[in-house]
C-alpha positions as CSV (number, residue, x, y, z in Angstrom):
1,M,7.9,-1.4,-0.7
2,Y,10.0,-4.6,0.2
3,D,13.6,-5.4,0.3
4,A,14.5,-7.0,-2.8
5,R,16.1,-10.2,-0.9
6,H,12.2,-10.4,0.4
7,I,11.1,-10.7,-3.1
8,A,13.9,-12.9,-4.3
9,N,13.4,-15.3,-1.5
10,W,9.8,-15.7,-2.9
11,F,11.1,-16.7,-6.2
12,V,13.5,-19.0,-4.5
13,E,10.7,-20.5,-2.8
14,R,8.3,-20.6,-5.5
15,A,10.8,-22.9,-7.8
16,R,11.3,-25.2,-4.6
17,Q,8.0,-26.0,-4.5
18,E,8.1,-27.1,-8.5
19,G,11.3,-28.9,-7.5
20,R,13.6,-26.6,-9.5
21,V,16.4,-24.2,-8.8
22,L,17.1,-20.8,-10.1
23,S,20.3,-19.6,-11.5
24,I,21.1,-16.3,-9.7
25,M,20.7,-14.5,-13.0
26,S,17.4,-15.9,-13.3
27,L,16.7,-14.9,-9.9
28,L,18.4,-11.3,-10.4
29,K,15.9,-10.9,-13.7
30,L,12.7,-12.1,-12.2
31,V,13.0,-9.9,-9.4
32,Y,13.4,-6.7,-11.8
33,I,11.0,-7.7,-13.9
34,A,8.5,-8.1,-11.3
35,H,9.7,-4.2,-10.0
36,G,8.8,-3.1,-13.5
37,W,5.4,-4.3,-13.7
38,H,4.5,-3.3,-10.2
39,L,5.3,0.3,-11.0
40,E,3.3,-0.1,-14.0
41,M,0.6,-1.8,-12.9
42,R,0.1,-0.3,-9.3
43,N,2.0,3.0,-10.0
44,A,4.1,2.2,-6.9
45,P,7.8,0.6,-6.6
46,L,7.9,-3.2,-5.5
47,I,11.4,-2.9,-4.1
48,R,13.2,-0.2,-2.3
49,N,16.7,-1.4,-3.3
50,K,19.2,0.2,-5.9
51,I,18.9,-1.3,-9.2
52,E,22.5,-0.9,-11.6
53,A,23.3,-1.6,-15.0
54,W,25.7,-4.6,-15.2
55,K,26.8,-6.0,-18.2
56,H,24.6,-8.9,-18.1
57,G,21.7,-6.8,-17.8
58,P,20.0,-4.8,-14.8
59,V,21.2,-6.2,-11.2
60,I,20.0,-5.3,-7.7
61,P,23.4,-5.6,-5.6
62,D,21.8,-6.0,-2.5
63,V,20.4,-9.5,-3.8
64,Y,23.5,-10.2,-5.8
65,N,25.6,-10.0,-2.7
66,A,23.0,-11.9,-0.4
67,F,23.1,-14.7,-3.1
68,R,26.3,-15.3,-4.9
69,G,27.8,-17.0,-1.9
70,Q,25.9,-20.0,-3.4
71,G,27.1,-20.1,-6.7
72,I,25.2,-19.8,-9.8
73,N,22.6,-22.1,-8.9
74,I,20.4,-20.6,-5.9
75,R,19.1,-23.4,-3.4
76,N,18.3,-21.5,-0.1
77,T,16.7,-18.2,0.6
78,V,18.5,-15.8,2.7
79,P,17.7,-14.3,6.3
80,I,15.6,-11.0,5.9
81,G,13.4,-9.5,8.1
82,G,10.5,-7.1,6.8
83,T,6.8,-6.9,6.3
84,E,4.9,-10.2,5.1
85,I,4.4,-9.8,1.4
86,S,0.7,-8.9,0.8
87,S,-1.7,-11.4,-1.0
88,Y,-2.1,-8.5,-3.6
89,D,1.7,-8.5,-4.5
90,G,2.0,-12.6,-4.3
91,H,-0.7,-12.7,-6.9
92,L,1.7,-10.4,-9.0
93,L,4.6,-12.6,-8.4
94,E,2.8,-16.0,-8.9
95,E,1.9,-14.1,-12.3
96,I,5.5,-12.9,-13.3
97,Y,6.5,-16.3,-12.2
98,R,3.8,-18.2,-14.2
99,L,5.0,-16.0,-17.1
100,Y,8.6,-16.1,-17.0
101,G,9.6,-18.2,-14.2
102,H,10.7,-21.0,-16.7
103,L,12.4,-19.0,-19.2
104,P,16.0,-19.9,-19.6
105,A,18.4,-17.4,-17.8
106,K,20.0,-16.0,-21.2
107,R,16.2,-15.4,-22.4
108,L,15.4,-13.4,-19.4
109,S,18.7,-11.5,-19.6
110,D,18.3,-10.9,-23.4
111,M,14.7,-9.5,-22.6
112,T,16.3,-6.9,-20.2
113,H,18.8,-5.8,-23.0
114,E,15.9,-4.5,-25.4
115,P,17.1,-1.5,-27.6
116,G,15.9,1.9,-25.9
117,G,15.0,0.0,-22.7
118,P,15.7,1.4,-19.3
119,W,19.4,-0.8,-19.1
120,D,20.3,0.3,-22.4
121,V,19.5,4.0,-21.5
122,A,21.3,3.9,-18.6
123,T,24.4,2.2,-20.1
124,K,24.8,4.3,-22.8
125,N,24.3,7.5,-20.7
126,W,26.4,6.5,-17.7
127,G,27.9,3.3,-18.1
128,W,28.3,0.0,-16.4
129,F,26.9,0.1,-12.9
130,A,24.8,3.3,-13.2
131,P,21.8,3.3,-11.3
132,I,18.8,2.4,-13.1
133,P,15.8,4.8,-11.6
134,N,12.2,3.7,-11.7
135,D,11.5,6.9,-13.9
136,L,13.4,4.8,-16.7
137,I,12.1,1.6,-15.7
138,Q,8.1,2.7,-15.2
139,P,7.8,4.1,-18.5
140,H,9.1,1.1,-20.6
141,Y,6.7,-1.2,-18.7
142,I,3.8,1.2,-19.7
143,A,5.0,1.1,-23.1
144,K,5.0,-2.9,-23.1
145,R,1.5,-2.6,-22.0
146,Q,0.4,-0.5,-24.6
147,S,2.5,-2.3,-27.2
148,A,1.0,-5.7,-26.2
149,G,-3.1,-3.9,-26.1
150,R,-2.1,-2.7,-30.1
151,T,-0.8,-6.2,-30.9
152,Q,-4.2,-8.1,-29.2
153,T,-6.5,-5.6,-31.1
154,N,-4.9,-5.9,-34.2
155,G,-5.4,-9.5,-34.3
Protein backbone atom coordinates (compact mmCIF):
# COMPACT_ATOMS: atom_id res chain seq x y z
CA MET A 1 0.00 0.00 0.00
CA TYR A 2 1.06 3.52 -0.73
CA ASP A 3 0.49 6.85 0.89
CA ALA A 4 -2.20 8.49 -1.27
CA ARG A 5 -0.01 11.59 -1.65
CA HIS A 6 2.53 9.41 -3.47
CA ILE A 7 -0.16 8.33 -5.94
CA ALA A 8 -1.34 11.94 -6.29
CA ASN A 9 2.23 13.01 -7.09
CA TRP A 10 2.32 10.35 -9.81
CA PHE A 11 -0.79 11.87 -11.45
CA VAL A 12 0.59 15.42 -11.14
CA GLU A 13 3.82 14.33 -12.85
CA ARG A 14 1.96 12.36 -15.52
CA ALA A 15 -0.20 15.37 -16.41
CA ARG A 16 2.90 17.59 -16.47
CA GLN A 17 4.45 15.27 -19.10
CA GLU A 18 1.63 16.38 -21.41
CA GLY A 19 1.84 20.03 -20.41
CA ARG A 20 -1.38 19.71 -18.44
CA VAL A 21 -2.35 20.79 -14.96
CA LEU A 22 -4.91 18.88 -12.89
CA SER A 23 -7.44 20.57 -10.66
CA ILE A 24 -7.47 19.47 -7.05
CA MET A 25 -10.89 17.87 -7.66
CA SER A 26 -9.57 15.88 -10.62
CA LEU A 27 -6.55 14.80 -8.60
CA LEU A 28 -8.68 13.58 -5.70
CA LYS A 29 -11.02 11.66 -7.99
CA LEU A 30 -8.18 10.06 -9.96
CA VAL A 31 -6.55 8.76 -6.77
CA TYR A 32 -9.92 7.44 -5.56
CA ILE A 33 -10.75 5.77 -8.89
CA ALA A 34 -7.28 4.18 -9.05
CA HIS A 35 -7.81 2.85 -5.53
CA GLY A 36 -11.20 1.40 -6.49
CA TRP A 37 -9.89 -0.38 -9.57
CA HIS A 38 -6.87 -1.63 -7.62
CA LEU A 39 -9.24 -3.16 -5.07
CA GLU A 40 -11.20 -4.79 -7.87
CA MET A 41 -8.24 -6.06 -9.90
CA ARG A 42 -5.72 -6.92 -7.22
CA ASN A 43 -8.03 -7.64 -4.26
CA ALA A 44 -5.89 -5.27 -2.19
CA PRO A 45 -5.93 -1.55 -1.38
CA LEU A 46 -3.73 0.82 -3.37
CA ILE A 47 -3.66 3.45 -0.61
CA ARG A 48 -3.70 3.27 3.16
CA ASN A 49 -5.23 6.70 3.77
CA LYS A 50 -8.74 7.39 4.99
CA ILE A 51 -11.36 8.27 2.36
CA GLU A 52 -14.31 10.42 3.35
CA ALA A 53 -17.67 11.35 1.78
CA TRP A 54 -17.56 15.11 1.15
CA LYS A 55 -20.13 17.19 -0.71
CA HIS A 56 -18.42 16.82 -4.10
CA GLY A 57 -17.64 13.13 -3.73
CA PRO A 58 -14.98 10.96 -2.15
CA VAL A 59 -12.02 12.87 -0.73
CA ILE A 60 -8.75 11.65 0.73
CA PRO A 61 -8.17 14.32 3.42
CA ASP A 62 -4.39 13.73 3.43
CA VAL A 63 -4.24 14.53 -0.29
CA TYR A 64 -6.57 17.50 -0.01
CA ASN A 65 -4.61 19.00 2.89
CA ALA A 66 -1.24 18.43 1.20
CA PHE A 67 -2.22 20.06 -2.11
CA ARG A 68 -4.85 22.67 -1.21
CA GLY A 69 -2.26 25.37 -0.60
CA GLN A 70 -1.67 25.42 -4.37
CA GLY A 71 -5.25 26.52 -5.01
CA ILE A 72 -7.57 24.96 -7.57
CA ASN A 73 -4.90 23.97 -10.10
CA ILE A 74 -2.14 21.67 -8.93
CA ARG A 75 1.18 22.36 -10.61
CA ASN A 76 3.65 20.83 -8.16
CA THR A 77 4.17 17.56 -6.36
CA VAL A 78 4.45 17.52 -2.58
CA PRO A 79 7.34 16.08 -0.58
CA ILE A 80 6.50 12.56 0.57
CA GLY A 81 8.70 9.64 1.42
CA GLY A 82 7.84 6.06 0.77
CA THR A 83 8.56 3.27 -1.57
CA GLU A 84 8.70 3.75 -5.30
CA ILE A 85 5.58 2.81 -7.21
CA SER A 86 6.06 -0.67 -8.64
CA SER A 87 5.97 -1.13 -12.39
CA TYR A 88 2.90 -3.32 -11.88
CA ASP A 89 1.05 -0.51 -10.10
CA GLY A 90 2.51 2.07 -12.48
CA HIS A 91 0.87 0.23 -15.35
CA LEU A 92 -2.51 0.42 -13.58
CA LEU A 93 -2.04 4.15 -12.90
CA GLU A 94 -1.16 4.71 -16.56
CA GLU A 95 -4.40 2.98 -17.60
CA ILE A 96 -6.42 5.04 -15.11
CA TYR A 97 -4.84 8.20 -16.47
CA ARG A 98 -5.49 7.13 -20.05
CA LEU A 99 -9.16 6.37 -19.35
CA TYR A 100 -10.03 9.10 -16.85
CA GLY A 101 -7.22 11.67 -16.80
CA HIS A 102 -8.63 13.86 -19.55
CA LEU A 103 -12.20 13.97 -18.22
CA PRO A 104 -13.37 17.26 -16.73
CA ALA A 105 -13.35 17.43 -12.93
CA LYS A 106 -17.15 17.74 -12.83
CA ARG A 107 -17.53 14.55 -14.87
CA LEU A 108 -15.17 12.68 -12.54
CA SER A 109 -17.13 13.99 -9.57
CA ASP A 110 -20.44 12.91 -11.12
CA MET A 111 -19.00 9.43 -11.72
CA THR A 112 -18.28 9.09 -8.00
CA HIS A 113 -21.86 10.11 -7.09
CA GLU A 114 -23.57 7.11 -8.66
CA PRO A 115 -26.79 6.09 -6.90
CA GLY A 116 -26.01 3.09 -4.70
CA GLY A 117 -22.26 3.72 -5.03
CA PRO A 118 -19.88 3.99 -2.07
CA TRP A 119 -20.19 7.77 -1.69
CA ASP A 120 -23.99 7.60 -1.93
CA VAL A 121 -24.23 4.81 0.65
CA ALA A 122 -21.81 6.50 3.05
CA THR A 123 -23.58 9.86 2.93
CA LYS A 124 -27.04 8.33 3.32
CA ASN A 125 -25.99 6.09 6.21
CA TRP A 126 -23.55 8.31 8.07
CA GLY A 127 -23.71 11.85 6.61
CA TRP A 128 -21.06 14.25 5.33
CA PHE A 129 -17.44 13.46 6.13
CA ALA A 130 -18.31 9.83 6.84
CA PRO A 131 -15.58 7.31 6.10
CA ILE A 132 -15.92 5.34 2.87
CA PRO A 133 -14.46 1.96 3.76
CA ASN A 134 -12.90 -0.45 1.28
CA ASP A 135 -15.75 -2.91 1.91
CA LEU A 136 -18.07 -0.41 0.19
CA ILE A 137 -15.62 0.51 -2.58
CA GLN A 138 -14.47 -2.94 -3.68
CA PRO A 139 -17.92 -4.47 -4.39
CA HIS A 140 -18.84 -1.35 -6.34
CA TYR A 141 -15.87 -1.73 -8.68
CA ILE A 142 -16.45 -5.48 -8.98
CA ALA A 143 -20.03 -4.70 -10.08
CA LYS A 144 -18.70 -2.12 -12.57
CA ARG A 145 -16.43 -4.77 -14.13
CA GLN A 146 -19.27 -7.30 -14.29
CA SER A 147 -21.59 -4.71 -15.84
CA ALA A 148 -18.97 -3.82 -18.45
CA GLY A 149 -18.55 -7.51 -19.26
CA ARG A 150 -22.30 -7.95 -19.77
CA THR A 151 -22.38 -4.90 -22.04
CA GLN A 152 -19.55 -6.25 -24.18
CA THR A 153 -21.10 -9.72 -24.46
CA ASN A 154 -24.51 -8.31 -25.29
CA GLY A 155 -23.04 -6.37 -28.16
